[in-house]
FIFIRO-432901 format. One record per atom (N, C-alpha, C): residue number from 1; residue in three letters; atom name; x, y, z. Coordinates in Angstrom, 2 decimals. Each point is the difference from the previous one (the first is absolute). Layout:
N
  pos  code  site        x        y        z
  NUM   ALA    CA        X        Y        Z
...
! end
This chain:
104
  pos  code  site        x        y        z
    1   MET     N    19.67    51.71    20.87
    1   MET    CA    -0.97     0.62    -0.87
    1   MET     C    -1.42    -0.48     0.33
    2   PHE     N    -0.13    -1.29     0.29
    2   PHE    CA    -1.33    -0.54     0.27
    2   PHE     C    -0.22    -0.33     1.48
    3   ASN     N     1.07    -0.13     0.76
    3   ASN    CA    -0.15    -0.47     1.38
    3   ASN     C     0.16     1.06     1.07
    4   LYS     N     0.18     1.24    -0.39
    4   LYS    CA     0.10     1.12     0.93
    4   LYS     C     1.08    -0.20     1.07
    5   LYS     N     1.12    -0.50    -0.43
    5   LYS    CA     1.14    -0.14     0.89
    5   LYS     C     0.94     1.17    -0.26
    6   GLY     N     0.61     0.51     1.07
    6   GLY    CA     0.82     1.18    -0.21
    6   GLY     C     1.27     0.05     0.83
    7   THR     N     0.15    -0.89     0.96
    7   THR    CA     1.20     0.03     0.82
    7   THR     C     0.81    -1.28    -0.21
    8   TYR     N     1.25     0.06     0.37
    8   TYR    CA     0.88    -1.16    -0.10
    8   TYR     C    -0.63    -1.18     0.76
    9   GLY     N    -0.52     0.28     1.19
    9   GLY    CA    -0.64    -1.04     0.81
    9   GLY     C    -1.21    -0.60    -0.69
   10   ASP     N    -0.80     0.82    -0.66
   10   ASP    CA    -1.16    -0.50    -0.75
   10   ASP     C     0.45    -1.00    -1.06
   11   PHE     N     1.03     0.37    -0.75
   11   PHE    CA     0.49    -0.87    -1.06
   11   PHE     C     0.61    -1.29     0.58
   12   LEU     N     0.71     0.15     1.11
   12   LEU    CA     0.65    -1.15     0.63
   12   LEU     C    -1.03    -1.02     0.49
   13   LYS     N    -1.16     0.46     0.43
   13   LYS    CA    -1.05    -0.89     0.51
   13   LYS     C    -0.85    -0.62    -1.10
   14   SER     N     0.27     0.32    -1.24
   14   SER    CA    -0.79    -0.52    -1.12
   14   SER     C     0.11    -1.51    -0.11
   15   GLU     N    -1.00    -0.60    -0.62
   15   GLU    CA    -0.04    -1.44    -0.20
   15   GLU     C     1.21    -0.55    -0.74
   16   GLU     N     0.62     0.83    -0.84
   16   GLU    CA     1.12    -0.46    -0.81
   16   GLU     C     1.17    -0.48     0.84
   17   GLY     N     0.12     0.50     1.22
   17   GLY    CA     1.08    -0.41     0.88
   17   GLY     C     1.37     0.37    -0.52
   18   ILE     N     0.13     1.20    -0.51
   18   ILE    CA     1.26     0.46    -0.58
   18   ILE     C     1.05     0.26     1.09
   19   ALA     N     1.22    -0.38    -0.28
   19   ALA    CA     1.10     0.21     0.94
   19   ALA     C     0.31     1.49     0.11
   20   THR     N     0.45     0.43     1.16
   20   THR    CA     0.24     1.43     0.24
   20   THR     C     1.01     0.59    -0.97
   21   ASN     N     1.07    -0.74    -0.30
   21   ASN    CA     1.01     0.55    -0.91
   21   ASN     C    -0.55     0.15    -1.43
   22   ILE     N    -0.83    -0.93    -0.41
   22   ILE    CA    -0.61     0.08    -1.34
   22   ILE     C    -0.99     1.15    -0.04
   23   LEU     N    -0.82     0.13     1.04
   23   LEU    CA    -0.97     1.09     0.07
   23   LEU     C     0.70     1.35    -0.06
   24   ALA     N     1.03     0.17     0.79
   24   ALA    CA     0.73     1.27     0.02
   24   ALA     C     0.59     0.30    -1.38
   25   SER     N     0.53    -1.01    -0.64
   25   SER    CA     0.59     0.17    -1.33
   25   SER     C    -1.06     0.38    -1.03
   26   ARG     N    -1.15    -0.64     0.06
   26   ARG    CA    -1.06     0.29    -0.97
   26   ARG     C    -0.60     1.39     0.21
   27   LEU     N    -0.20     0.38     1.25
   27   LEU    CA    -0.50     1.34     0.27
   27   LEU     C     0.99     1.06    -0.50
   28   GLN     N     1.27    -0.25     0.24
   28   GLN    CA     1.03     0.93    -0.46
   28   GLN     C    -0.01     0.09    -1.53
   29   SER     N    -0.13    -1.13    -0.66
   29   SER    CA    -0.04    -0.02    -1.47
   29   SER     C    -1.24     0.74    -0.53
   30   LEU     N    -1.15    -0.23     0.62
   30   LEU    CA    -1.22     0.70    -0.42
   30   LEU     C     0.15     1.51     0.19
   31   GLU     N     0.65     0.39     1.09
   31   GLU    CA     0.22     1.43     0.25
   31   GLU     C     0.99     0.58    -1.01
   32   GLU     N     1.08    -0.70    -0.24
   32   GLU    CA     1.01     0.48    -0.95
   32   GLU     C    -0.57     0.13    -1.42
   33   ASN     N    -0.97    -0.82    -0.32
   33   ASN    CA    -0.61     0.04    -1.32
   33   ASN     C    -1.22     0.92    -0.06
   34   GLY     N    -0.26     0.70     1.09
   34   GLY    CA    -1.05     1.01     0.01
   34   GLY     C    -1.43    -0.53     0.07
   35   LEU     N    -0.17    -1.26     0.44
   35   LEU    CA    -1.34    -0.56     0.10
   35   LEU     C    -0.64     0.25     1.36
   36   ILE     N     0.84     0.14     1.02
   36   ILE    CA    -0.48     0.34     1.34
   36   ILE     C     0.87     1.11     0.56
   37   GLU     N    -0.52     0.64     1.05
   37   GLU    CA     0.79     0.99     0.72
   37   GLU     C    -0.27    -0.15     1.48
   38   LYS     N     0.97     0.39     0.79
   38   LYS    CA    -0.13    -0.07     1.46
   38   LYS     C    -0.47     1.35     0.53
   39   SER     N    -0.78    -0.06     1.06
   39   SER    CA    -0.37     1.22     0.70
   39   SER     C    -0.11    -0.31     1.49
   40   ASP     N    -0.07     1.03     0.80
   40   ASP    CA    -0.15    -0.19     1.44
   40   ASP     C    -1.36    -0.61     0.28
   41   HIS     N    -0.03    -0.94     0.93
   41   HIS    CA    -1.26    -0.62     0.39
   41   HIS     C    -0.76     0.97     0.89
   42   PRO     N    -1.28     0.22    -0.24
   42   PRO    CA    -0.75     0.99     0.78
   42   PRO     C    -0.19    -0.39     1.47
   43   ASP     N     0.09    -1.30     0.31
   43   ASP    CA    -0.26    -0.45     1.37
   43   ASP     C     1.24    -0.40     0.80
   44   SER     N     1.13    -0.13    -0.68
   44   SER    CA     1.20    -0.48     0.70
   44   SER     C     1.25     0.55    -0.65
   45   LYS     N     0.85     0.62     0.80
   45   LYS    CA     1.27     0.51    -0.50
   45   LYS     C     0.98    -1.12    -0.30
   46   ALA     N    -0.25    -1.19     0.56
   46   ALA    CA     0.89    -1.14    -0.22
   46   ALA     C    -0.31    -0.73    -1.30
   47   LYS     N    -1.13     0.32    -0.63
   47   LYS    CA    -0.41    -0.70    -1.22
   47   LYS     C     0.12     0.90    -1.22
   48   VAL     N     0.15    -0.65    -1.12
   48   VAL    CA     0.01     0.67    -1.30
   48   VAL     C    -1.22    -0.50    -0.77
   49   LEU     N    -0.62     0.87    -0.73
   49   LEU    CA    -1.15    -0.36    -0.82
   49   LEU     C     0.44    -0.06    -1.46
   50   TYR     N    -0.25    -1.12    -0.64
   50   TYR    CA     0.30    -0.16    -1.42
   50   TYR     C    -1.27     0.25    -0.79
   51   MET     N     0.11     0.86    -1.00
   51   MET    CA    -1.17     0.34    -0.81
   51   MET     C     0.37    -0.10    -1.48
   52   LEU     N    -0.99    -0.38    -0.80
   52   LEU    CA     0.22    -0.03    -1.44
   52   LEU     C     0.18     1.41    -0.54
   53   THR     N     0.90     0.15    -0.94
   53   THR    CA     0.14     1.26    -0.74
   53   THR     C    -0.99    -0.06    -1.16
   54   GLN     N    -0.09     1.08    -0.75
   54   GLN    CA    -0.88    -0.02    -1.18
   54   GLN     C     0.47    -1.07    -0.98
   55   LYS     N     1.30    -0.16    -0.11
   55   LYS    CA     0.57    -1.03    -0.88
   55   LYS     C    -0.49    -1.39     0.43
   56   GLY     N    -0.02    -0.24     1.31
   56   GLY    CA    -0.49    -1.27     0.53
   56   GLY     C    -1.49    -0.17    -0.21
   57   ILE     N    -0.76     1.06     0.24
   57   ILE    CA    -1.45    -0.03    -0.19
   57   ILE     C    -0.35    -0.28    -1.46
   58   ASP     N     0.81     0.51    -0.91
   58   ASP    CA    -0.25    -0.20    -1.43
   58   ASP     C     0.12    -1.47    -0.42
   59   LEU     N     0.53    -0.84     0.86
   59   LEU    CA     0.08    -1.43    -0.28
   59   LEU     C    -1.31    -0.73     0.30
   60   LEU     N    -0.97     0.68     0.57
   60   LEU    CA    -1.26    -0.64     0.37
   60   LEU     C    -0.64    -0.78    -1.15
   61   PRO     N    -0.16     0.58    -1.19
   61   PRO    CA    -0.62    -0.78    -1.08
   61   PRO     C     0.79    -1.26    -0.36
   62   VAL     N     1.32     0.07     0.11
   62   VAL    CA     0.85    -1.16    -0.29
   62   VAL     C    -0.26    -1.10     1.03
   63   PHE     N     0.02     0.37     1.29
   63   PHE    CA    -0.27    -0.98     1.05
   63   PHE     C    -1.40    -0.58    -0.11
   64   PHE     N    -0.94     0.83    -0.36
   64   PHE    CA    -1.38    -0.46    -0.17
   64   PHE     C    -0.05    -1.11    -1.05
   65   GLU     N     0.64     0.23    -1.13
   65   GLU    CA     0.01    -1.01    -1.06
   65   GLU     C     0.75    -1.26     0.44
   66   ILE     N     1.06     0.15     0.76
   66   ILE    CA     0.73    -1.17     0.51
   66   ILE     C    -0.88    -0.80     0.95
   67   TYR     N    -0.76     0.68     0.85
   67   TYR    CA    -0.91    -0.70     0.91
   67   TYR     C    -1.09    -0.74    -0.77
   68   ILE     N    -0.50     0.57    -1.07
   68   ILE    CA    -1.00    -0.68    -0.82
   68   ILE     C     0.60    -1.28    -0.59
   69   TRP     N     1.22     0.11    -0.49
   69   TRP    CA     0.70    -1.18    -0.52
   69   TRP     C     0.23    -1.02     1.11
   70   ALA     N     0.48     0.46     1.15
   70   ALA    CA     0.32    -0.90     1.12
   70   ALA     C    -1.24    -0.72     0.51
   71   GLU     N    -1.12     0.68     0.01
   71   GLU    CA    -1.25    -0.60     0.47
   71   GLU     C    -0.34    -1.24    -0.84
   72   LYS     N     0.38     0.03    -1.24
   72   LYS    CA    -0.30    -1.10    -0.91
   72   LYS     C     0.85    -1.24     0.30
   73   TYR     N     1.21     0.21     0.51
   73   TYR    CA     0.95    -1.10     0.15
   73   TYR     C     0.43    -0.33     1.43
   74   PHE     N    -0.26     0.89     0.94
   74   PHE    CA     0.49    -0.19     1.37
   74   PHE     C    -1.09     0.32     1.02
   75   ASP     N     0.22    -0.48     1.21
   75   ASP    CA    -0.85     0.42     1.11
   75   ASP     C     0.48     1.37     0.42
   76   ILE     N    -0.91     0.94     0.06
   76   ILE    CA     0.35     1.35     0.45
   76   ILE     C    -0.82     0.31     1.25
   77   PRO     N     0.49     0.92     0.82
   77   PRO    CA    -0.73     0.34     1.23
   77   PRO     C    -1.45     0.39    -0.28
   78   LYS     N    -0.88    -0.44     0.89
   78   LYS    CA    -1.44     0.23    -0.23
   78   LYS     C    -0.37     1.46    -0.07
   79   GLU     N     0.71     0.88     0.72
   79   GLU    CA    -0.32     1.43    -0.08
   79   GLU     C     0.35     0.57    -1.37
   80   ILE     N     1.06    -0.50    -0.59
   80   ILE    CA     0.37     0.44    -1.35
   80   ILE     C    -0.98    -0.57    -1.01
   81   LYS     N    -0.39    -1.26     0.20
   81   LYS    CA    -0.96    -0.64    -0.89
   81   LYS     C    -1.34     0.77     0.01
   82   ALA     N    -0.43     0.41     1.19
   82   ALA    CA    -1.25     0.76     0.12
   82   ALA     C     0.13     1.36    -0.68
   83   ALA     N     1.13     0.65     0.19
   83   ALA    CA     0.23     1.30    -0.64
   83   ALA     C     0.04    -0.14    -1.52
   84   LEU     N     0.62    -1.07    -0.47
   84   LEU    CA     0.07    -0.24    -1.44
   84   LEU     C    -1.39    -0.21    -0.60
   85   LYS     N    -0.81    -0.77     0.69
   85   LYS    CA    -1.36    -0.27    -0.49
   85   LYS     C    -0.76     1.32    -0.19
   86   GLU     N     0.11     0.85     1.00
   86   GLU    CA    -0.68     1.30    -0.06
   86   GLU     C     0.65     0.89    -1.07
   87   ALA     N     1.31     0.01    -0.02
   87   ALA    CA     0.73     0.88    -0.92
   87   ALA     C    -0.22    -0.36    -1.46
   88   LYS     N    -0.15    -1.28    -0.28
   88   LYS    CA    -0.19    -0.43    -1.39
   88   LYS     C    -1.31     0.52    -0.59
   89   LYS     N    -0.95     0.34     0.85
   89   LYS    CA    -1.28     0.53    -0.49
   89   LYS     C     0.19     1.33    -0.72
   90   ASP     N     0.93     0.81     0.51
   90   ASP    CA     0.31     1.29    -0.63
   90   ASP     C     1.46     0.32     0.29
   91   LYS     N     0.87    -0.58    -0.79
   91   LYS    CA     1.44     0.09     0.22
   91   LYS     C     0.50     1.44     0.06
   92   GLU     N    -0.41     0.82    -0.93
   92   GLU    CA     0.48     1.39    -0.04
   92   GLU     C    -0.43     0.77     1.24
   93   SER     N    -1.22    -0.19     0.43
   93   SER    CA    -0.49     0.68     1.19
   93   SER     C     0.77    -0.46     1.24
   94   PHE     N     0.25    -1.31     0.09
   94   PHE    CA     0.76    -0.54     1.13
   94   PHE     C     1.39     0.61     0.05
   95   ILE     N     0.67     0.04    -1.14
   95   ILE    CA     1.37     0.53    -0.04
   95   ILE     C     0.02     1.48     0.36
   96   ARG     N    -0.96     0.76    -0.50
   96   ARG    CA    -0.09     1.43     0.36
   96   ARG     C    -0.21     0.16     1.51
   97   SER     N    -0.93    -0.77     0.54
   97   SER    CA    -0.32     0.10     1.42
   97   SER     C     1.19    -0.40     0.88
   98   LYS     N     0.62    -1.12    -0.34
   98   LYS    CA     1.15    -0.49     0.79
   98   LYS     C     1.18     0.95    -0.12
   99   THR     N     0.23     0.57    -1.17
   99   THR    CA     1.08     0.96    -0.20
   99   THR     C    -0.22     1.22     0.89
  100   LYS     N    -1.22     0.48     0.02
  100   LYS    CA    -0.35     1.16     0.84
  100   LYS     C     0.24    -0.32     1.48
  101   GLU     N    -0.39    -1.21     0.41
  101   GLU    CA     0.20    -0.44     1.39
  101   GLU     C     1.48    -0.07     0.35
  102   LEU     N     0.81    -0.50    -0.91
  102   LEU    CA     1.45    -0.14     0.25
  102   LEU     C     0.71     1.35     0.06
  103   ARG     N    -0.55     1.01    -0.63
  103   ARG    CA     0.64     1.33     0.00
  103   ARG     C    -0.20     0.72     1.33
  104   LYS     N    -0.94    -0.45     0.81
  104   LYS    CA    -0.27     0.66     1.28
  104   LYS     C     1.12    -0.17     0.97
! end
């Protein structure tokens, strides 16, 4: 949602260092629950592109509030911290703008 990752490889290379079997299981669960959907990758027939569904996009305000809470108690990535600082100035506008961006 915030990191513009869309392929299995993108997720696998993330800082979290998630194991392949766990990643595959979580992606499958997200898909089964209608939060993401798979589509053909525009640049490679060997890759699949994972995209948020409207149901997944609708979680944006929830994640935003969780990040605000997390910022108070944990170290969060600097790009998220910067986005939060800007977003807190006009939360509703940020959510509208980010939702529109995610629908593309």
